[in-house]
N, C-alpha and C positions, 0 to 999 in steps of 0.2 A: 679741129680746132673748137675752143670753145665755145659756145653759144654766150648770147647777152644773158640770160636768165640764170645759166651757172657762173656768169662774170659776178654780175648781184650779188647772189648766195653765197660766193666767195668771198665778196668786199664786206658784207653783212655780217660773216662772222669772224674778219679778220679786223672788224674795226677798232679804232684807240680807243674805245671807249669798253673797259674790262666790266665783268658783269655786275660787280657789286655797284657800279657809278650807272648801270641802265635802270632807265625809269622805270619806277616800281609805282604803281598808283598807291599803295597802301603806303607811301612813305612819304612825307613832307622833304624837299631838300632845304638845305640849309642854302644860308645866302652865299659862301663861299661856293657852296655846290652847284647852285647856280650859276654864279656868274665864271666856273671854268665850264659848264654848258653851255653859254653862251658862246664864250668865245671857240670853242670847240666848233659848234655850227657855224660861226661866222669862217672859221676855215674851210669848214665842207660846203661851202654855199654854193660853187659852181658847181660841184659834184652832183649835189641833190638834186640842182635845178637843170640840171640835163637829164637825171635817172626820171624825174618829175615828167619831163617834155614827154620821153617815150613811153610812160606809165598812160600818159593822159590819151596814148589812140588806142590802147586795150580796152575791152570791155572787162568793167570789175567784177569779179569773181563772186560770188555767195558772201563767201566768207568777209570778205572785204564790204558789202553791202550791208551785211548784222551789223559790224565793226561801226559803220557810217551812223548806221540808224541808233544803234545804244548811243554813242557818242549825242547826238541830239536827242535824245529822249533823255540825258543828262543833263545836256542844257536848256530843256524844257523844263526839269526838275530844281536846275537850279532857280530859275527865273520865279518860279512860282513859290520858292521855299524863300528868296531874298527878297521879296515884294516886287519883283518887277525890273530888277535892276541886273545887267547881263554881267557876265564873270570879268569882262575888259575895262567895268567901273567898280569893281572891288578890290578893297585892299587883299596882302596874302592872307592875314587873318581869317577876315569875310571868305576868301575862297575856303579856304582849311573847315572853316567851322559848314560853310554849305555841302562841302564836298564830305564829311564827314555824316550829314543828314541824308545826304544823297544815295550815301551808301549802304544807310539804314533802310531805304525804300527800296529794296531791290523789286518786289512784285512789283508795285509800280511802272519801275523801271522796264520790266521786262514786257508788261503789256505796251507800256507805249511807243517800246521798241517793234514788237509786231507790227503795230498800226502806221509806223512811219517808214516800215521796209518798204511798200507797194511805192511810194513817193519816191524813196530816195534810187528804188530802179528805174522810176520814170525818168527822175532825172539824170544818171548815168547816160540810158538809151539817148537823152535829148540834147546833154552836154557833148557826145560823139559825133553826132547831127545824123542819125539814121531812122 
């Protein structure tokens, strides 16, 4: 019998999104590609919801925690470079500009990410209620 982890791995590999359409942070999505991605995500909404529910019960791996701290560090730098504006309040062009500037500040990103890692670990433990 196939385990659920193996099932997730297989479904992720055989996802309907091919490699060229997968999210690449170095590329900016065109309007048509963004629309296509939106439709695809709406179609997969229930499946993703179920996977999130199962994953929420498991402790996050160190790799996942590092990814979360990097994302939080990117948000910190974006706010810093945009004068306190959050990404949700920016236009697409402003987001692209700030993303370019953040990608140039790699050393700052690394430093902030390291500082945020312990807080992300604490959040994960408290989220699971242990």
